[in-house]
C-alpha positions as CSV (number, residue, x, y, z in Angstrom):
1,M,160.8,7.2,15.1
2,E,163.0,9.2,17.9
3,D,162.1,12.4,20.0
4,H,163.9,15.3,18.9
5,R,163.0,17.7,21.5
6,K,165.6,18.3,24.1
7,G,164.3,18.5,28.3
8,P,166.0,20.4,30.3
9,A,168.6,17.4,30.8
10,A,169.7,17.8,27.5
11,L,169.9,21.2,27.4
12,D,172.2,20.8,30.3
13,E,174.5,18.2,29.3
14,A,174.8,20.2,26.2
15,R,175.4,23.8,28.1
16,L,178.1,21.6,30.3
17,R,179.9,20.0,27.1
18,Q,180.0,23.2,25.7
19,Q,182.0,25.0,28.6
20,A,184.4,22.1,29.9
21,I,185.0,22.5,25.4
22,G,185.6,26.9,26.3
23,V,187.5,25.6,29.4
24,K,190.5,23.4,27.4
25,L,190.5,26.2,24.2
26,R,191.2,28.7,26.3
27,Q,193.8,26.9,28.0
28,M,195.2,25.4,24.9
29,F,195.5,29.4,23.9
30,D,197.4,30.2,26.9
31,E,200.4,27.2,26.3
32,V,200.1,28.6,22.4
33,V,201.0,32.3,23.7
34,N,203.2,31.6,26.0
35,E,205.8,29.4,23.7
36,P,208.9,31.3,24.0
37,V,209.2,32.7,20.0
38,P,211.8,30.8,17.9
39,D,215.6,33.2,17.6
40,E,215.1,32.5,14.0
41,F,212.0,33.8,13.8
42,L,213.2,36.9,15.6
43,D,216.0,37.3,13.2
44,I,213.6,37.3,10.3
45,L,210.5,39.8,12.6
46,R,214.8,42.3,13.2
47,K,215.6,41.9,9.3
48,A,211.8,43.1,8.0
49,D,211.8,46.0,10.7
50,K,215.4,47.5,9.2
51,P,215.1,49.7,6.4
52,A,215.5,48.4,3.1
53,G,219.1,50.0,2.4
54,D,220.0,48.5,5.8
55,R,219.1,44.8,4.7
């Protein structure tokens, strides 16, 4: 039967894996945030900002 207790090495490995995942998620988020907004979407936003009578 397998021992389910985690030793210090296993905990260190888990922390390193979580840290690597966090770094990758931050990189992906930064890439998405820095993507340009498509012109079509900006047009939709501009139309939505106008009062109802001006559309």
